[in-house]
C-alpha positions in Angstrom: 0.0 0.0 0.0 2.9 2.3 0.8 5.0 3.7 -2.1 7.8 6.0 -2.8 5.4 8.5 -4.5 2.1 9.7 -3.3 -0.5 7.3 -4.5 -4.2 8.0 -5.0 -6.8 5.2 -4.9 -10.2 6.3 -6.2 -13.4 4.3 -6.3 -17.1 4.9 -5.9 -16.9 5.0 -2.1 -13.6 6.3 -0.9 -10.6 8.3 -1.9 -7.5 7.0 -0.2 -4.1 8.7 -0.4 -1.2 6.7 0.9 2.4 7.7 1.5 5.4 6.3 3.5 6.0 7.5 7.0 9.4 8.9 7.8 11.7 7.2 10.2 10.4 9.3 13.1 8.2 6.4 14.1 9.6 3.0 13.0 6.6 1.1 14.2 4.3 2.7 11.7 4.5 1.1 8.2 2.4 3.5 6.2 0.0 6.4 6.4 -3.4 6.2 4.8 -5.7 9.2 4.2 -9.4 8.1 3.8 -12.3 10.3 2.9 -15.9 9.0 2.7 -18.2 11.1 0.4 -21.3 10.4 2.5 -22.4 9.3 5.9 -23.9 6.1 4.5 -20.4 5.2 3.1 -18.8 5.8 6.4 -21.4 3.7 8.2 -20.7 0.8 5.8 -17.0 1.0 6.3 -17.3 1.5 10.0 -19.5 -1.5 10.6 -18.6 -3.9 7.8 -16.4 -6.8 9.2 -14.6 -4.6 11.7 -17.8 -3.5 13.5 -17.3 -0.3 15.5 -13.7 -1.1 16.2 -12.0 0.0 13.0 -12.5 0.6 9.3 -12.7 -1.4 6.1 -10.6 0.5 3.5 -11.0 -0.5 -0.1 -7.7 -0.8 -1.9 -5.6 -3.1 -4.0 -2.3 -2.1 -2.3 -2.0 -4.4 0.6 0.2 -4.3 3.8 1.1 -7.4 5.8 -1.3 -8.7 8.5 -0.3 -6.9 11.7 1.3 -3.9 10.1 0.6 -0.6 11.9 -0.9 2.2 9.9 -1.6 5.8 10.7 -5.1 6.5 9.4 -6.1 10.1 8.7 -9.9 10.0 8.4 -11.7 13.0 6.9 -15.3 12.9 8.1 -18.0 13.7 5.4 -19.2 17.3 5.0 -16.8 18.6 7.7 -13.3 20.0 8.0 -12.6 17.4 10.7 -9.8 14.9 10.2 -9.3 12.2 12.8 -5.9 10.6 13.3 -5.6 7.1 14.7 -3.1 4.3 14.7 -4.6 1.0 13.4 -3.4 -2.5 12.7 -4.1 -4.5 9.6 -6.4 -7.2 10.9 -7.3 -9.0 7.6 -7.0 -8.7 3.9 -9.5 -9.4 1.2 -7.7 -9.7 -2.1 -9.3 -9.6 -5.5 -10.0 -13.4 -5.6 -11.5 -13.4 -2.1 -13.5 -10.2 -2.8 -15.0 -11.8 -6.0 -16.0 -14.9 -4.0 -17.9 -12.7 -1.5 -19.3 -10.2 -4.0 -17.2 -7.4 -2.4 -14.5 -5.0 -3.4 -10.8 -5.7 -2.4 -9.6 -4.0 0.7 -8.1 -4.3 4.2 -9.8 -4.4 7.6 -7.9 -2.2 10.1 -8.6 -2.4 13.8 -8.1 0.8 15.9 -5.3 0.7 18.4 -6.5 3.7 20.3 -3.1 4.8 21.6 -3.7 7.9 23.7 -6.5 10.4 23.5 -10.3 9.8 23.1 -10.9 6.5 21.3 -11.6 7.2 17.6 -14.6 4.7 17.7 -16.2 7.0 20.3 -15.5 10.1 18.1 -17.1 8.4 15.1 -20.1 7.3 17.1 -20.6 10.9 18.4 -20.3 12.3 14.9 -22.8 9.8 13.5 -25.2 10.5 16.3 -25.0 14.3 15.6 -25.3 14.2 11.8 -27.7 11.2 11.4 -29.4 10.4 14.7 -32.0 8.2 12.9 -29.2 6.0 11.5 -29.3 2.6 13.1 -25.7 1.4 13.4 -25.5 -2.4 13.5 -23.1 -3.2 16.5 -22.1 -6.5 15.2 -22.8 -7.8 11.7 -23.6 -11.5 11.4 -20.2 -12.2 9.9 -18.5 -10.9 13.1 -20.8 -12.5 15.7 -18.7 -13.8 18.6 -19.1 -16.2 21.5 -19.3 -14.3 24.7 -19.2 -15.9 28.2 -20.7 -13.8 31.0 -19.6 -14.8 34.5 -21.4 -13.1 37.4 -23.1 -14.4 40.6 -25.6 -11.5 40.4 -28.5 -12.7 38.2 -29.7 -9.1 37.4 -26.3 -8.0 36.1 -25.7 -11.3 34.4 -29.0 -11.2 32.5 -28.6 -7.5 31.7 -25.2 -8.0 30.1 -26.5 -11.0 28.2 -29.4 -8.9 26.8 -26.9 -6.3 25.6 -24.6 -8.9 24.0 -27.4 -10.8 22.3 -28.8 -7.5 21.0 -25.3 -6.9 19.5 -25.6 -10.2 17.6 -23.4 -12.3 19.7 -23.9 -15.9 21.0 -24.0 -15.8 24.8 -23.1 -18.3 27.5 -23.7 -17.6 31.2 -22.1 -18.8 34.4 -23.0 -17.9 38.0 -19.5 -18.2 39.5 -15.8 -18.5 38.5 -15.7 -22.2 38.8 -18.7 -22.6 36.5 -17.1 -20.0 34.2 -13.9 -22.0 34.0 -15.8 -25.1 33.1 -17.8 -23.3 30.4 -14.7 -21.5 29.0 -13.0 -24.9 28.6 -16.0 -26.3 26.8 -17.1 -23.4 24.6 -13.7 -21.5 24.0 -15.4 -18.1 23.9 -14.1 -15.1 21.9 -14.6 -12.8 24.9 -15.3 -13.2 28.6 -17.1 -10.6 30.8 -16.5 -11.4 34.5 -17.4 -10.0 37.8 -14.7 -10.0 40.5 -16.4 -10.7 43.8 -17.8 -14.2 43.3 -18.0 -17.4 45.3 -16.0 -20.5 44.7 -13.5 -18.8 42.4 -13.3 -15.0 42.4 -12.4 -12.9 39.4 -8.7 -12.9 40.2 -8.5 -16.7 40.6 -10.6 -17.2 37.6 -8.3 -15.1 35.4 -5.2 -16.9 36.8 -6.7 -20.2 35.8 -7.7 -19.0 32.3 -4.2 -17.6 31.7 -2.7 -21.0 32.7 -4.6 -22.7 29.9 -3.1 -22.6 26.3 -6.4 -22.5 24.6 -7.7 -19.7 26.9 -4.5 -17.8 27.6 -5.2 -15.1 25.0 -8.9 -14.9 25.3 -9.8 -11.3 26.1 -11.3 -10.7 29.5 -13.2 -7.6 30.7 -14.0 -7.1 34.4 -17.5 -5.8 34.9 -17.3 -4.8 38.6 -18.0 -2.2 41.2 -14.4 -2.5 42.3 -12.3 0.3 40.9 -9.3 1.4 42.9 -5.9 1.8 41.2 -4.5 -1.1 43.2 -7.3 -3.4 42.1 -7.0 -2.3 38.5 -3.2 -2.8 38.5 -3.7 -6.3 39.9 -6.1 -7.2 37.1 -3.9 -5.8 34.4 -0.9 -7.8 35.8 -3.1 -10.9 35.5 -3.9 -10.1 31.9 -7.4 -8.4 32.1 -8.1 -6.4 29.0 -10.5 -3.8 30.3 -12.7 -2.7 33.2 -16.3 -1.6 33.0 -17.9 -0.2 36.1 -21.2 -1.3 37.5 -23.9 -0.1 37.0 -23.0 0.1 33.3 -24.5 1.9 30.4 -25.8 -0.4 27.6 -24.1 1.5 24.8 -20.8 1.8 26.7 -20.8 -2.0 27.3 -21.5 -2.8 23.6 -18.9 -0.3 22.3 -16.1 -1.2 24.7 -16.5 -4.9 24.4 -16.6 -4.6 20.6 -13.4 -2.6 20.8 -11.7 -5.4 22.8 -13.0 -8.0 20.3 -11.6 -5.9 17.4 -8.2 -5.7 19.1 -8.1 -9.4 19.7 -8.9 -10.1 16.0 -5.7 -8.2 15.1 -3.8 -10.7 17.2 -5.3 -14.2 16.4 -5.5 -16.5 19.5 -2.5 -18.8 19.9 -3.5 -22.4 20.3 -1.1 -25.0 21.4 -0.9 -27.7 18.8 -0.6 -30.5 21.4 -3.3 -29.4 23.7 -5.5 -32.3 24.7 -8.9 -31.7 26.2 -12.2 -33.5 26.6 -14.8 -34.9 29.0 -14.2 -37.5 31.7 -17.7 -38.9 30.9 -16.3 -40.0 27.5 -12.9 -41.3 28.6 -11.9 -42.5 32.1 -9.0 -40.7 33.9 -7.2 -44.1 34.2 -7.3 -44.5 30.4 -6.3 -40.9 29.8 -3.3 -41.3 32.2 -2.4 -44.5 30.5 -2.3 -42.8 27.1 -0.3 -39.9 28.5 2.2 -42.4 30.0 2.7 -44.2 26.6 3.2 -40.8 25.0 5.6 -39.8 27.8 3.9 -36.4 28.0 5.1 -33.6 30.3 2.7 -30.9 31.5 -0.2 -29.9 33.7 -3.5 -31.8 33.5 -6.4 -29.7 34.7 -9.5 -31.4 35.9 -12.7 -29.5 36.6 -15.6 -31.4 38.3 -18.6 -29.6 39.6 -17.3 -27.5 42.5 -13.8 -29.0 42.5 -10.5 -28.4 40.6 -7.4 -30.6 40.6 -4.2 -30.1 38.7 -1.9 -33.1 38.0 1.7 -32.5 37.1 3.2 -35.0 34.7 6.8 -35.6 33.8 7.6 -38.1 31.1 4.1 -39.5 31.4 4.3 -40.0 35.2 2.2 -38.0 37.7 4.7 -36.5 40.2 2.5 -34.0 42.0 -1.1 -33.1 42.4 -2.9 -30.0 43.6 -6.2 -31.0 45.2 -9.3 -29.1 46.3 -9.4 -28.2 50.0 -11.7 -31.1 51.0 -9.0 -33.5 49.8 -5.9 -31.5 51.0 -5.3 -33.9 53.9 -4.4 -36.8 51.6 -0.7 -37.6 50.9 1.3 -39.6 48.5 -0.4 -42.0 46.2 -3.7 -41.4 48.1 -4.0 -38.1 46.3 -3.9 -39.9 42.9 -6.4 -42.5 44.0 -8.8 -39.8 45.0 -8.9 -38.2 41.5 -9.0 -41.6 39.8 -12.5 -41.8 41.4 -13.6 -38.8 39.3 -15.9 -40.1 36.5 -17.2 -36.7 35.3 -15.9 -33.3 34.5 -13.7 -31.6 31.9 -10.0 -32.2 31.4 -7.3 -30.2 29.6 -3.6 -30.9 29.3 -1.1 -28.0 28.9 2.3 -29.0 27.7 4.9 -27.3 29.9 8.0 -27.9 31.9 7.4 -29.6 35.3 10.1 -29.1 37.9 8.1 -30.4 40.9 9.6 -33.2 43.0 7.9 -36.5 43.1 5.4 -36.3 46.0 3.3 -39.3 44.8 5.9 -42.0 45.5 4.7 -44.7 43.0 4.6 -44.9 39.3 1.3 -43.9 37.7 0.9 -47.4 36.1 1.3 -49.0 39.6 -1.2 -46.5 41.1 -3.8 -47.2 38.4 -3.5 -51.0 39.0 -3.8 -50.5 42.7 -6.8 -48.3 42.3 -8.4 -50.9 40.1 -7.7 -53.6 42.7 -9.3 -51.4 45.5 -12.3 -50.7 43.3 -12.8 -54.4 42.6 -12.6 -55.2 46.3 -15.0 -52.5 47.1 -17.4 -53.8 44.5 -17.0 -57.4 45.8 -17.7 -56.2 49.3 -20.8 -54.5 48.2 -22.0 -57.6 46.5 -21.4 -59.7 49.6 -23.4 -57.2 51.7 -26.3 -57.5 49.2 -26.2 -61.3 49.5 -26.2 -61.2 53.3 -29.3 -59.0 53.3 
């Protein structure tokens, strides 16, 4: 898109002038001037594919995905020119555009570095010049999966109504533990979470999310009445993407969550290629551990069952340490492994990672599985004997 000479790209909807940026800012790859001839054209570019978090600029001069662009946006019928840094989120070349009955172009998500967010400025402009214009907050092509985690039913349902009204698919959880289970199952594109919740509060919930490869980069927004600097810093250190104060305004919630989603699309989620996840109702833990032993896998195996969480640390396929829920914390050695082998329901997910823990189990996983099976057989035989006696 950038060139040594000023380049003009004219079509029916936009005029785009591009030129290289001098070395004063090495992060910026190009500068793009965009002018829309009418409010309708701006609305289309503002909502199409990027949806209130950026612009779709029609051009046949493409930049690499992820390239940073300074966009100078001339608003229709005004002398106003907005300046914003944006990142190329996707490209639709001529072949792809023809398949979708579109014109070639690039979707650029706003980075909103400093100052009032450009999305807010565009929204205010459109409200002033065309208050009757209905701006679709999320076109069907950009509908996302949103998980809402809140123990307050009113706020949970209120947020769900806003997200569904924006065209998103919504899942709800009433506490952090339920939220973790649903996040593992549905792999949402965005999570809205309260902080003060039973079982797992928001801080613990985010820590658990960030420890999972498939959820580590899922954007999280805290919707909470907590708002001190110390609390916000704690959340940002954990990887929280934004805060929205309760009680929230519907438009603010829709706009700010869409902005977070747009940013996340510019940075596709990283998914570990060897991540293994599933349901204990479909495969027993003993079989799963046997498989991991044969594969000599090393990592952390997370188990989530109703109100309980356990983490098994494997090295070369052998369980060497287990973090158990508080009700089982008094168990030691192999008894800790026997306890989780009794779990026949729940979700599991393995994260490949280095494990430096010492061996606190004391027996090989294969031996523990055989011993657990022997105990289970004896317990079953004992129950049968009792039935015969009665």
